[in-house]
All heavy atoms as a GROMACS GRO file, in nm:
protein
  608
    1MET      N    1  -0.613   3.217  -0.993
    1MET     CA    2  -0.536   3.127  -0.909
    1MET      C    3  -0.389   3.168  -0.907
    1MET      O    4  -0.331   3.180  -0.801
    1MET     CB    5  -0.552   2.984  -0.959
    1MET     CG    6  -0.479   2.884  -0.877
    1MET     SD    7  -0.557   2.862  -0.720
    1MET     CE    8  -0.539   2.691  -0.697
    2SER      N    9  -0.328   3.188  -1.024
    2SER     CA   10  -0.185   3.222  -1.025
    2SER      C   11  -0.161   3.361  -0.967
    2SER      O   12  -0.057   3.386  -0.907
    2SER     CB   13  -0.127   3.211  -1.164
    2SER     OG   14  -0.166   3.319  -1.244
    3LYS      N   15  -0.257   3.451  -0.983
    3LYS     CA   16  -0.243   3.584  -0.925
    3LYS      C   17  -0.240   3.574  -0.772
    3LYS      O   18  -0.158   3.637  -0.706
    3LYS     CB   19  -0.358   3.674  -0.969
    3LYS     CG   20  -0.348   3.813  -0.917
    3LYS     CD   21  -0.464   3.898  -0.964
    3LYS     CE   22  -0.455   4.038  -0.903
    3LYS     NZ   23  -0.569   4.119  -0.939
    4ARG      N   24  -0.329   3.492  -0.718
    4ARG     CA   25  -0.333   3.473  -0.573
    4ARG      C   26  -0.204   3.407  -0.524
    4ARG      O   27  -0.149   3.445  -0.421
    4ARG     CB   28  -0.453   3.387  -0.534
    4ARG     CG   29  -0.464   3.368  -0.386
    4ARG     CD   30  -0.588   3.296  -0.346
    4ARG     NE   31  -0.633   3.201  -0.446
    4ARG     CZ   32  -0.716   3.102  -0.426
    4ARG    NH1   33  -0.766   3.083  -0.307
    4ARG    NH2   34  -0.752   3.020  -0.522
    5ASN      N   35  -0.154   3.308  -0.598
    5ASN     CA   36  -0.028   3.243  -0.560
    5ASN      C   37   0.088   3.342  -0.562
    5ASN      O   38   0.174   3.341  -0.474
    5ASN     CB   39   0.003   3.127  -0.654
    5ASN     CG   40  -0.092   3.011  -0.633
    5ASN    OD1   41  -0.158   3.002  -0.532
    5ASN    ND2   42  -0.099   2.924  -0.731
    6LYS      N   43   0.091   3.428  -0.661
    6LYS     CA   44   0.196   3.528  -0.671
    6LYS      C   45   0.190   3.623  -0.551
    6LYS      O   46   0.294   3.656  -0.492
    6LYS     CB   47   0.180   3.607  -0.801
    6LYS     CG   48   0.289   3.705  -0.827
    6LYS     CD   49   0.269   3.773  -0.962
    6LYS     CE   50   0.380   3.872  -0.989
    6LYS     NZ   51   0.364   3.936  -1.120
    7GLU      N   52   0.070   3.664  -0.514
    7GLU     CA   53   0.055   3.752  -0.398
    7GLU      C   54   0.100   3.682  -0.269
    7GLU      O   55   0.166   3.743  -0.184
    7GLU     CB   56  -0.091   3.796  -0.386
    7GLU     CG   57  -0.135   3.889  -0.496
    7GLU     CD   58  -0.285   3.911  -0.499
    7GLU    OE1   59  -0.358   3.851  -0.417
    7GLU    OE2   60  -0.330   3.988  -0.586
    8ASN      N   61   0.065   3.556  -0.254
    8ASN     CA   62   0.104   3.481  -0.134
    8ASN      C   63   0.254   3.460  -0.126
    8ASN      O   64   0.313   3.468  -0.019
    8ASN     CB   65   0.031   3.347  -0.127
    8ASN     CG   66  -0.116   3.363  -0.095
    8ASN    OD1   67  -0.156   3.461  -0.034
    8ASN    ND2   68  -0.196   3.267  -0.136
    9ARG      N   69   0.318   3.432  -0.240
    9ARG     CA   70   0.464   3.416  -0.241
    9ARG      C   71   0.534   3.546  -0.205
    9ARG      O   72   0.638   3.546  -0.141
    9ARG     CB   73   0.511   3.366  -0.378
    9ARG     CG   74   0.498   3.218  -0.396
    9ARG     CD   75   0.573   3.170  -0.519
    9ARG     NE   76   0.542   3.246  -0.640
    9ARG     CZ   77   0.440   3.221  -0.721
    9ARG    NH1   78   0.357   3.123  -0.694
    9ARG    NH2   79   0.420   3.294  -0.828
   10ALA      N   80   0.476   3.659  -0.245
   10ALA     CA   81   0.535   3.789  -0.214
   10ALA      C   82   0.530   3.818  -0.064
   10ALA      O   83   0.612   3.894  -0.013
   10ALA     CB   84   0.463   3.899  -0.290
   11LYS      N   85   0.438   3.756   0.008
   11LYS     CA   86   0.424   3.778   0.152
   11LYS      C   87   0.524   3.697   0.234
   11LYS      O   88   0.544   3.726   0.352
   11LYS     CB   89   0.283   3.740   0.198
   11LYS     CG   90   0.175   3.830   0.144
   11LYS     CD   91   0.039   3.779   0.188
   11LYS     CE   92  -0.072   3.852   0.119
   11LYS     NZ   93  -0.204   3.796   0.156
   12GLN      N   94   0.586   3.597   0.175
   12GLN     CA   95   0.678   3.512   0.249
   12GLN      C   96   0.801   3.590   0.294
   12GLN      O   97   0.857   3.667   0.218
   12GLN     CB   98   0.722   3.392   0.165
   12GLN     CG   99   0.612   3.294   0.140
   12GLN     CD  100   0.660   3.176   0.059
   12GLN    OE1  101   0.768   3.178   0.001
   12GLN    NE2  102   0.579   3.073   0.055
   13LYS      N  103   0.841   3.567   0.418
   13LYS     CA  104   0.959   3.634   0.473
   13LYS      C  105   1.082   3.544   0.471
   13LYS      O  106   1.193   3.590   0.462
   13LYS     CB  107   0.931   3.676   0.618
   13LYS     CG  108   0.810   3.762   0.635
   13LYS     CD  109   0.837   3.902   0.587
   13LYS     CE  110   0.716   3.989   0.618
   13LYS     NZ  111   0.684   4.084   0.519
   14ILE      N  112   1.061   3.413   0.485
   14ILE     CA  113   1.170   3.318   0.491
   14ILE      C  114   1.154   3.217   0.378
   14ILE      O  115   1.049   3.156   0.364
   14ILE     CB  116   1.173   3.246   0.627
   14ILE    CG1  117   1.196   3.347   0.740
   14ILE    CG2  118   1.282   3.140   0.629
   14ILE    CD1  119   1.194   3.287   0.878
   15TYR      N  120   1.257   3.202   0.298
   15TYR     CA  121   1.256   3.109   0.186
   15TYR      C  122   1.334   2.984   0.223
   15TYR      O  123   1.406   2.981   0.322
   15TYR     CB  124   1.316   3.174   0.062
   15TYR     CG  125   1.246   3.302   0.024
   15TYR    CD1  126   1.298   3.425   0.060
   15TYR    CD2  127   1.126   3.300  -0.043
   15TYR    CE1  128   1.234   3.544   0.028
   15TYR    CE2  129   1.060   3.417  -0.076
   15TYR     CZ  130   1.114   3.538  -0.041
   15TYR     OH  131   1.049   3.655  -0.073
   16HIS      N  132   1.323   2.880   0.142
   16HIS     CA  133   1.400   2.758   0.166
   16HIS      C  134   1.475   2.721   0.040
   16HIS      O  135   1.446   2.770  -0.069
   16HIS     CB  136   1.312   2.643   0.214
   16HIS     CG  137   1.213   2.596   0.115
   16HIS    ND1  138   1.242   2.507   0.016
   16HIS    CD2  139   1.082   2.626   0.099
   16HIS    CE1  140   1.134   2.484  -0.057
   16HIS    NE2  141   1.036   2.556  -0.008
   17THR      N  142   1.573   2.632   0.055
   17THR     CA  143   1.659   2.596  -0.057
   17THR      C  144   1.642   2.450  -0.099
   17THR      O  145   1.727   2.396  -0.168
   17THR     CB  146   1.807   2.618  -0.020
   17THR    OG1  147   1.837   2.540   0.096
   17THR    CG2  148   1.836   2.763   0.007
   18SER      N  149   1.531   2.387  -0.059
   18SER     CA  150   1.515   2.245  -0.091
   18SER      C  151   1.459   2.223  -0.231
   18SER      O  152   1.457   2.111  -0.279
   18SER     CB  153   1.427   2.176   0.012
   18SER     OG  154   1.299   2.234   0.014
   19GLY      N  155   1.416   2.327  -0.298
   19GLY     CA  156   1.364   2.313  -0.433
   19GLY      C  157   1.239   2.229  -0.437
   19GLY      O  158   1.150   2.244  -0.353
   20SER      N  159   1.232   2.137  -0.530
   20SER     CA  160   1.112   2.054  -0.544
   20SER      C  161   1.116   1.932  -0.454
   20SER      O  162   1.018   1.857  -0.446
   20SER     CB  163   1.096   2.010  -0.689
   20SER     OG  164   1.207   1.932  -0.728
   21LYS      N  165   1.227   1.911  -0.385
   21LYS     CA  166   1.239   1.795  -0.296
   21LYS      C  167   1.163   1.822  -0.166
   21LYS      O  168   1.179   1.926  -0.104
   21LYS     CB  169   1.387   1.770  -0.265
   21LYS     CG  170   1.413   1.636  -0.202
   21LYS     CD  171   1.561   1.614  -0.182
   21LYS     CE  172   1.628   1.581  -0.312
   21LYS     NZ  173   1.764   1.531  -0.295
   22SER      N  174   1.080   1.728  -0.125
   22SER     CA  175   1.000   1.746  -0.006
   22SER      C  176   1.086   1.736   0.120
   22SER      O  177   1.193   1.677   0.120
   22SER     CB  178   0.888   1.642   0.001
   22SER     OG  179   0.942   1.514   0.030
   23PHE      N  180   1.036   1.793   0.229
   23PHE     CA  181   1.106   1.785   0.357
   23PHE      C  182   1.114   1.640   0.403
   23PHE      O  183   1.212   1.600   0.465
   23PHE     CB  184   1.037   1.873   0.461
   23PHE     CG  185   1.067   2.019   0.446
   23PHE    CD1  186   1.090   2.078   0.323
   23PHE    CD2  187   1.074   2.100   0.556
   23PHE    CE1  188   1.118   2.213   0.309
   23PHE    CE2  189   1.101   2.236   0.545
   23PHE     CZ  190   1.123   2.291   0.421
   24ALA      N  191   1.011   1.562   0.374
   24ALA     CA  192   1.012   1.421   0.412
   24ALA      C  193   1.126   1.348   0.340
   24ALA      O  194   1.195   1.265   0.400
   24ALA     CB  195   0.878   1.356   0.378
   25GLN      N  196   1.146   1.378   0.213
   25GLN     CA  197   1.255   1.316   0.137
   25GLN      C  198   1.390   1.357   0.194
   25GLN      O  199   1.480   1.275   0.209
   25GLN     CB  200   1.246   1.352  -0.011
   25GLN     CG  201   1.352   1.288  -0.098
   25GLN     CD  202   1.344   1.137  -0.102
   25GLN    OE1  203   1.236   1.080  -0.098
   25GLN    NE2  204   1.458   1.071  -0.108
   26LEU      N  205   1.405   1.486   0.225
   26LEU     CA  206   1.531   1.533   0.285
   26LEU      C  207   1.557   1.464   0.419
   26LEU      O  208   1.669   1.425   0.449
   26LEU     CB  209   1.527   1.684   0.306
   26LEU     CG  210   1.539   1.769   0.182
   26LEU    CD1  211   1.506   1.914   0.214
   26LEU    CD2  212   1.677   1.757   0.123
   27ARG      N  213   1.452   1.452   0.501
   27ARG     CA  214   1.466   1.386   0.632
   27ARG      C  215   1.510   1.241   0.613
   27ARG      O  216   1.599   1.192   0.682
   27ARG     CB  217   1.335   1.394   0.709
   27ARG     CG  218   1.346   1.349   0.852
   27ARG     CD  219   1.215   1.364   0.928
   27ARG     NE  220   1.168   1.501   0.928
   27ARG     CZ  221   1.058   1.544   0.865
   27ARG    NH1  222   0.984   1.461   0.798
   27ARG    NH2  223   1.022   1.669   0.869
   28PHE      N  224   1.449   1.172   0.517
   28PHE     CA  225   1.484   1.033   0.488
   28PHE      C  226   1.630   1.022   0.445
   28PHE      O  227   1.704   0.935   0.493
   28PHE     CB  228   1.391   0.978   0.379
   28PHE     CG  229   1.426   0.840   0.333
   28PHE    CD1  230   1.395   0.730   0.410
   28PHE    CD2  231   1.491   0.822   0.212
   28PHE    CE1  232   1.428   0.602   0.367
   28PHE    CE2  233   1.523   0.694   0.168
   28PHE     CZ  234   1.492   0.585   0.245
   29GLU      N  235   1.673   1.111   0.355
   29GLU     CA  236   1.811   1.108   0.308
   29GLU      C  237   1.910   1.134   0.420
   29GLU      O  238   2.014   1.069   0.429
   29GLU     CB  239   1.830   1.210   0.195
   29GLU     CG  240   1.759   1.171   0.068
   29GLU     CD  241   1.763   1.279  -0.037
   29GLU    OE1  242   1.821   1.388  -0.013
   29GLU    OE2  243   1.708   1.256  -0.146
   30GLN      N  244   1.879   1.229   0.506
   30GLN     CA  245   1.968   1.260   0.618
   30GLN      C  246   1.975   1.144   0.717
   30GLN      O  247   2.080   1.117   0.775
   30GLN     CB  248   1.924   1.388   0.690
   30GLN     CG  249   1.954   1.512   0.612
   30GLN     CD  250   2.103   1.528   0.584
   30GLN    OE1  251   2.185   1.518   0.675
   30GLN    NE2  252   2.138   1.551   0.459
   31THR      N  253   1.864   1.074   0.736
   31THR     CA  254   1.863   0.957   0.823
   31THR      C  255   1.957   0.850   0.768
   31THR      O  256   2.033   0.788   0.842
   31THR     CB  257   1.720   0.901   0.837
   31THR    OG1  258   1.637   1.004   0.889
   31THR    CG2  259   1.716   0.782   0.930
   32ARG      N  260   1.955   0.832   0.637
   32ARG     CA  261   2.043   0.732   0.574
   32ARG      C  262   2.189   0.776   0.580
   32ARG      O  263   2.278   0.694   0.600
   32ARG     CB  264   2.002   0.708   0.430
   32ARG     CG  265   1.860   0.649   0.423
   32ARG     CD  266   1.830   0.596   0.290
   32ARG     NE  267   1.866   0.455   0.294
   32ARG     CZ  268   1.877   0.380   0.188
   32ARG    NH1  269   1.854   0.430   0.070
   32ARG    NH2  270   1.909   0.254   0.198
   33VAL      N  271   2.215   0.906   0.566
   33VAL     CA  272   2.352   0.957   0.571
   33VAL      C  273   2.411   0.936   0.710
   33VAL      O  274   2.527   0.898   0.725
   33VAL     CB  275   2.356   1.108   0.534
   33VAL    CG1  276   2.489   1.170   0.570
   33VAL    CG2  277   2.326   1.126   0.386
   34ARG      N  278   2.329   0.957   0.813
   34ARG     CA  279   2.376   0.941   0.950
   34ARG      C  280   2.411   0.796   0.980
   34ARG      O  281   2.503   0.770   1.056
   34ARG     CB  282   2.270   0.987   1.049
   34ARG     CG  283   2.245   1.134   1.045
   34ARG     CD  284   2.127   1.168   1.132
   34ARG     NE  285   2.103   1.311   1.132
   34ARG     CZ  286   2.069   1.379   1.239
   34ARG    NH1  287   2.050   1.318   1.353
   34ARG    NH2  288   2.051   1.507   1.232
   35GLY      N  289   2.334   0.705   0.926
   35GLY     CA  290   2.362   0.564   0.943
   35GLY      C  291   2.319   0.505   1.075
   35GLY      O  292   2.337   0.386   1.099
   36ASP      N  293   2.262   0.585   1.164
   36ASP     CA  294   2.221   0.531   1.294
   36ASP      C  295   2.069   0.538   1.316
   36ASP      O  296   2.021   0.526   1.427
   36ASP     CB  297   2.294   0.604   1.408
   36ASP     CG  298   2.267   0.753   1.409
   36ASP    OD1  299   2.194   0.802   1.322
   36ASP    OD2  300   2.321   0.821   1.497
   37ASP      N  301   1.994   0.558   1.210
   37ASP     CA  302   1.847   0.562   1.211
   37ASP      C  303   1.789   0.673   1.296
   37ASP      O  304   1.673   0.667   1.336
   37ASP     CB  305   1.788   0.428   1.254
   37ASP     CG  306   1.804   0.321   1.146
   37ASP    OD1  307   1.821   0.360   1.028
   37ASP    OD2  308   1.799   0.202   1.178
   38THR      N  309   1.866   0.778   1.327
   38THR     CA  310   1.808   0.893   1.396
   38THR      C  311   1.772   0.998   1.293
   38THR      O  312   1.847   1.023   1.199
   38THR     CB  313   1.906   0.955   1.498
   38THR    OG1  314   2.023   0.996   1.430
   38THR    CG2  315   1.940   0.857   1.608
   39LYS      N  316   1.654   1.055   1.309
   39LYS     CA  317   1.608   1.157   1.216
   39LYS      C  318   1.653   1.294   1.264
   39LYS      O  319   1.664   1.318   1.383
   39LYS     CB  320   1.455   1.154   1.209
   39LYS     CG  321   1.400   1.026   1.153
   39LYS     CD  322   1.250   1.028   1.152
   39LYS     CE  323   1.198   0.895   1.101
   39LYS     NZ  324   1.054   0.887   1.106
   40PRO      N  325   1.680   1.384   1.169
   40PRO     CA  326   1.718   1.520   1.209
   40PRO      C  327   1.599   1.589   1.278
   40PRO      O  328   1.484   1.571   1.236
   40PRO     CB  329   1.754   1.589   1.079
   40PRO     CG  330   1.702   1.503   0.971
   40PRO     CD  331   1.683   1.366   1.025
   41ASN      N  332   1.628   1.667   1.383
   41ASN     CA  333   1.520   1.738   1.450
   41ASN      C  334   1.482   1.863   1.371
   41ASN      O  335   1.541   1.891   1.265
   41ASN     CB  336   1.558   1.771   1.595
   41ASN     CG  337   1.677   1.864   1.604
   41ASN    OD1  338   1.702   1.946   1.517
   41ASN    ND2  339   1.753   1.849   1.711
   42ILE      N  340   1.388   1.938   1.422
   42ILE     CA  341   1.336   2.052   1.347
   42ILE      C  342   1.442   2.160   1.324
   42ILE      O  343   1.446   2.223   1.218
   42ILE     CB  344   1.210   2.110   1.417
   42ILE    CG1  345   1.138   2.205   1.324
   42ILE    CG2  346   1.246   2.173   1.549
   42ILE    CD1  347   0.998   2.239   1.368
   43ILE      N  348   1.531   2.179   1.419
   43ILE     CA  349   1.636   2.280   1.404
   43ILE      C  350   1.736   2.236   1.297
   43ILE      O  351   1.779   2.315   1.214
   43ILE     CB  352   1.706   2.306   1.538
   43ILE    CG1  353   1.606   2.369   1.634
   43ILE    CG2  354   1.828   2.395   1.520
   43ILE    CD1  355   1.654   2.382   1.776
   44GLU      N  356   1.773   2.108   1.297
   44GLU     CA  357   1.864   2.056   1.195
   44GLU      C  358   1.801   2.064   1.057
   44GLU      O  359   1.868   2.096   0.959
   44GLU     CB  360   1.904   1.913   1.229
   44GLU     CG  361   1.989   1.904   1.354
   44GLU     CD  362   2.002   1.762   1.406
   44GLU    OE1  363   1.913   1.678   1.380
   44GLU    OE2  364   2.103   1.736   1.473
   45MET      N  365   1.670   2.037   1.048
   45MET     CA  366   1.601   2.048   0.920
   45MET      C  367   1.600   2.193   0.872
   45MET      O  368   1.618   2.221   0.753
   45MET     CB  369   1.458   1.995   0.931
   45MET     CG  370   1.447   1.846   0.936
   45MET     SD  371   1.510   1.763   0.787
   45MET     CE  372   1.392   1.819   0.665
   46PHE      N  373   1.580   2.286   0.964
   46PHE     CA  374   1.582   2.428   0.927
   46PHE      C  375   1.719   2.465   0.870
   46PHE      O  376   1.729   2.531   0.768
   46PHE     CB  377   1.548   2.517   1.047
   46PHE     CG  378   1.529   2.661   1.010
   46PHE    CD1  379   1.404   2.707   0.973
   46PHE    CD2  380   1.635   2.749   1.011
   46PHE    CE1  381   1.385   2.839   0.937
   46PHE    CE2  382   1.618   2.882   0.976
   46PHE     CZ  383   1.492   2.927   0.939
   47LYS      N  384   1.825   2.420   0.938
   47LYS     CA  385   1.960   2.449   0.890
   47LYS      C  386   1.985   2.389   0.752
   47LYS      O  387   2.048   2.450   0.666
   47LYS     CB  388   2.063   2.396   0.988
   47LYS     CG  389   2.069   2.475   1.116
   47LYS     CD  390   2.170   2.413   1.212
   47LYS     CE  391   2.175   2.487   1.344
   47LYS     NZ  392   2.268   2.424   1.438
   48LEU      N  393   1.934   2.268   0.729
   48LEU     CA  394   1.952   2.202   0.600
   48LEU      C  395   1.880   2.275   0.487
   48LEU      O  396   1.928   2.280   0.374
   48LEU     CB  397   1.899   2.058   0.606
   48LEU     CG  398   1.984   1.957   0.680
   48LEU    CD1  399   1.905   1.828   0.698
   48LEU    CD2  400   2.113   1.930   0.606
   49THR      N  401   1.763   2.329   0.517
   49THR     CA  402   1.678   2.385   0.412
   49THR      C  403   1.686   2.536   0.399
   49THR      O  404   1.619   2.592   0.313
   49THR     CB  405   1.532   2.344   0.435
   49THR    OG1  406   1.490   2.391   0.564
   49THR    CG2  407   1.514   2.195   0.426
   50HIS      N  408   1.767   2.602   0.481
   50HIS     CA  409   1.775   2.748   0.475
   50HIS      C  410   1.918   2.799   0.464
   50HIS      O  411   1.950   2.909   0.506
   50HIS     CB  412   1.705   2.809   0.597
   50HIS     CG  413   1.558   2.787   0.595
   50HIS    ND1  414   1.502   2.668   0.638
   50HIS    CD2  415   1.456   2.864   0.553
   50HIS    CE1  416   1.371   2.676   0.624
   50HIS    NE2  417   1.341   2.794   0.572
   51ARG      N  418   2.006   2.716   0.409
   51ARG     CA  419   2.146   2.756   0.385
   51ARG      C  420   2.184   2.728   0.241
   51ARG      O  421   2.134   2.635   0.179
   51ARG     CB  422   2.240   2.677   0.476
   51ARG     CG  423   2.237   2.721   0.617
   51ARG     CD  424   2.345   2.650   0.694
   51ARG     NE  425   2.351   2.698   0.830
   51ARG     CZ  426   2.424   2.643   0.923
   51ARG    NH1  427   2.498   2.538   0.896
   51ARG    NH2  428   2.425   2.692   1.044
   52ARG      N  429   2.278   2.807   0.196
   52ARG     CA  430   2.335   2.781   0.063
   52ARG      C  431   2.436   2.668   0.075
   52ARG      O  432   2.471   2.624   0.184
   52ARG     CB  433   2.405   2.907   0.013
   52ARG     CG  434   2.309   3.019  -0.017
   52ARG     CD  435   2.385   3.137  -0.080
   52ARG     NE  436   2.293   3.242  -0.113
   52ARG     CZ  437   2.276   3.352  -0.040
   52ARG    NH1  438   2.347   3.370   0.070
   52ARG    NH2  439   2.189   3.444  -0.076
   53ARG      N  440   2.487   2.624  -0.036
   53ARG     CA  441   2.585   2.514  -0.035
   53ARG      C  442   2.714   2.552   0.038
   53ARG      O  443   2.781   2.466   0.094
   53ARG     CB  444   2.618   2.472  -0.177
   53ARG     CG  445   2.502   2.400  -0.241
   53ARG     CD  446   2.536   2.349  -0.377
   53ARG     NE  447   2.417   2.283  -0.432
   53ARG     CZ  448   2.400   2.260  -0.558
   53ARG    NH1  449   2.490   2.298  -0.646
   53ARG    NH2  450   2.290   2.200  -0.600
   54ASP      N  451   2.746   2.682   0.038
   54ASP     CA  452   2.867   2.725   0.108
   54ASP      C  453   2.845   2.745   0.258
   54ASP      O  454   2.937   2.783   0.330
   54ASP     CB  455   2.925   2.852   0.044
   54ASP     CG  456   2.833   2.973   0.058
   54ASP    OD1  457   2.723   2.960   0.118
   54ASP    OD2  458   2.870   3.081   0.009
   55GLY      N  459   2.722   2.721   0.306
   55GLY     CA  460   2.693   2.728   0.448
   55GLY      C  461   2.636   2.859   0.497
   55GLY      O  462   2.600   2.872   0.613
   56THR      N  463   2.627   2.958   0.409
   56THR     CA  464   2.572   3.087   0.451
   56THR      C  465   2.420   3.085   0.444
   56THR      O  466   2.361   3.010   0.367
   56THR     CB  467   2.625   3.202   0.362
   56THR    OG1  468   2.585   3.177   0.226
   56THR    CG2  469   2.775   3.213   0.370
   57SER      N  470   2.358   3.170   0.524
   57SER     CA  471   2.212   3.180   0.524
   57SER      C  472   2.163   3.240   0.394
   57SER      O  473   2.230   3.324   0.334
   57SER     CB  474   2.165   3.268   0.640
   57SER     OG  475   2.205   3.213   0.761
   58ILE      N  476   2.043   3.202   0.353
   58ILE     CA  477   1.992   3.252   0.226
   58ILE      C  478   1.933   3.392   0.238
   58ILE      O  479   1.922   3.462   0.139
   58ILE     CB  480   1.888   3.156   0.165
   58ILE    CG1  481   1.771   3.134   0.259
   58ILE    CG2  482   1.951   3.028   0.124
   58ILE    CD1  483   1.656   3.060   0.195
   59ASP      N  484   1.895   3.434   0.359
   59ASP     CA  485   1.844   3.569   0.378
   59ASP      C  486   1.860   3.610   0.524
   59ASP      O  487   1.897   3.530   0.609
   59ASP     CB  488   1.699   3.582   0.333
   59ASP     CG  489   1.606   3.481   0.398
   59ASP    OD1  490   1.639   3.428   0.505
   59ASP    OD2  491   1.498   3.456   0.343
   60ASP      N  492   1.833   3.737   0.551
   60ASP     CA  493   1.851   3.789   0.687
   60ASP      C  494   1.756   3.724   0.787
   60ASP      O  495   1.793   3.698   0.901
   60ASP     CB  496   1.831   3.941   0.688
   60ASP     CG  497   1.942   4.014   0.614
   60ASP    OD1  498   2.053   3.958   0.606
   60ASP    OD2  499   1.917   4.125   0.565
   61ALA      N  500   1.632   3.698   0.744
   61ALA     CA  501   1.535   3.637   0.836
   61ALA      C  502   1.580   3.497   0.878
   61ALA      O  503   1.570   3.461   0.995
   61ALA     CB  504   1.397   3.632   0.770
   62SER      N  505   1.632   3.419   0.785
   62SER     CA  506   1.682   3.286   0.818
   62SER      C  507   1.803   3.294   0.911
   62SER      O  508   1.816   3.215   1.004
   62SER     CB  509   1.724   3.212   0.691
   62SER     OG  510   1.614   3.189   0.608
   63ARG      N  511   1.889   3.392   0.887
   63ARG     CA  512   2.007   3.411   0.971
   63ARG      C  513   1.964   3.443   1.115
   63ARG      O  514   2.019   3.389   1.212
   63ARG     CB  515   2.096   3.522   0.916
   63ARG     CG  516   2.227   3.538   0.989
   63ARG     CD  517   2.319   3.644   0.927
   63ARG     NE  518   2.336   3.626   0.783
   63ARG     CZ  519   2.281   3.706   0.689
   63ARG    NH1  520   2.208   3.809   0.724
   63ARG    NH2  521   2.301   3.683   0.561
   64GLU      N  522   1.864   3.529   1.130
   64GLU     CA  523   1.815   3.564   1.263
   64GLU      C  524   1.759   3.443   1.336
   64GLU      O  525   1.784   3.425   1.455
   64GLU     CB  526   1.709   3.672   1.252
   64GLU     CG  527   1.763   3.808   1.214
   64GLU     CD  528   1.654   3.911   1.198
   64GLU    OE1  529   1.543   3.891   1.253
   64GLU    OE2  530   1.678   4.012   1.130
   65VAL      N  531   1.685   3.359   1.267
   65VAL     CA  532   1.629   3.239   1.328
   65VAL      C  533   1.741   3.146   1.372
   65VAL      O  534   1.736   3.091   1.482
   65VAL     CB  535   1.532   3.167   1.231
   65VAL    CG1  536   1.491   3.032   1.285
   65VAL    CG2  537   1.410   3.254   1.204
   66MET      N  538   1.843   3.129   1.289
   66MET     CA  539   1.953   3.040   1.326
   66MET      C  540   2.032   3.094   1.445
   66MET      O  541   2.071   3.016   1.532
   66MET     CB  542   2.045   3.018   1.206
   66MET     CG  543   1.986   2.923   1.105
   66MET     SD  544   2.103   2.877   0.980
   66MET     CE  545   2.013   2.922   0.834
   67VAL      N  546   2.051   3.224   1.453
   67VAL     CA  547   2.119   3.284   1.567
   67VAL      C  548   2.036   3.263   1.692
   67VAL      O  549   2.087   3.227   1.797
   67VAL     CB  550   2.147   3.434   1.542
   67VAL    CG1  551   2.189   3.504   1.670
   67VAL    CG2  552   2.252   3.451   1.434
   68TRP      N  553   1.905   3.285   1.681
   68TRP     CA  554   1.816   3.265   1.794
   68TRP      C  555   1.818   3.118   1.840
   68TRP      O  556   1.824   3.090   1.960
   68TRP     CB  557   1.674   3.306   1.757
   68TRP     CG  558   1.578   3.295   1.870
   68TRP    CD1  559   1.558   3.384   1.970
   68TRP    CD2  560   1.488   3.186   1.894
   68TRP    NE1  561   1.461   3.338   2.055
   68TRP    CE2  562   1.417   3.217   2.012
   68TRP    CE3  563   1.463   3.067   1.828
   68TRP    CZ2  564   1.322   3.131   2.064
   68TRP    CZ3  565   1.367   2.982   1.882
   68TRP    CH2  566   1.298   3.015   1.998
   69ASN      N  567   1.814   3.025   1.745
   69ASN     CA  568   1.817   2.882   1.780
   69ASN      C  569   1.948   2.846   1.849
   69ASN      O  570   1.949   2.767   1.944
   69ASN     CB  571   1.800   2.795   1.656
   69ASN     CG  572   1.657   2.785   1.611
   69ASN    OD1  573   1.566   2.799   1.691
   69ASN    ND2  574   1.637   2.765   1.483
   70LYS      N  575   2.057   2.901   1.802
   70LYS     CA  576   2.188   2.871   1.863
   70LYS      C  577   2.192   2.923   2.006
   70LYS      O  578   2.246   2.856   2.095
   70LYS     CB  579   2.300   2.935   1.781
   70LYS     CG  580   2.436   2.883   1.816
   70LYS     CD  581   2.544   2.946   1.730
   70LYS     CE  582   2.540   2.883   1.592
   70LYS     NZ  583   2.652   2.925   1.507
   71ALA      N  584   2.132   3.038   2.031
   71ALA     CA  585   2.131   3.096   2.166
   71ALA      C  586   2.041   3.016   2.260
   71ALA      O  587   2.070   3.004   2.379
   71ALA     CB  588   2.084   3.241   2.160
   72CYS      N  589   1.932   2.961   2.207
   72CYS     CA  590   1.836   2.889   2.291
   72CYS      C  591   1.872   2.743   2.312
   72CYS      O  592   1.831   2.682   2.410
   72CYS     CB  593   1.696   2.897   2.229
   72CYS     SG  594   1.629   3.063   2.235
   73TRP      N  595   1.945   2.684   2.219
   73TRP     CA  596   1.975   2.540   2.231
   73TRP      C  597   2.120   2.527   2.256
   73TRP      O  598   2.193   2.454   2.269
   73TRP     CB  599   1.936   2.466   2.104
   73TRP     CG  600   1.789   2.473   2.080
   73TRP    CD1  601   1.723   2.562   2.004
   73TRP    CD2  602   1.687   2.389   2.137
   73TRP    NE1  603   1.590   2.540   2.007
   73TRP    CE2  604   1.564   2.433   2.089
   73TRP    CE3  605   1.689   2.282   2.224
   73TRP    CZ2  606   1.445   2.374   2.123
   73TRP    CZ3  607   1.570   2.223   2.257
   73TRP    CH2  608   1.449   2.268   2.207
   0.00000   0.00000   0.00000
């Protein structure tokens, strides 16, 4: 089991920075921070979970996705 998990993790191209906190928990917290009961959309969630605290992307693949999202939206 752990060997298979290790192999699957090695295949990942894009990592996230949310740690053990679930995306649902992050979405809930962001909704409370906003104060207007609007939930962050998928692009905002991606930005929240794929950046370092200083605002830089955690890897090149994440940076490419964010550039692409900015161009499309």
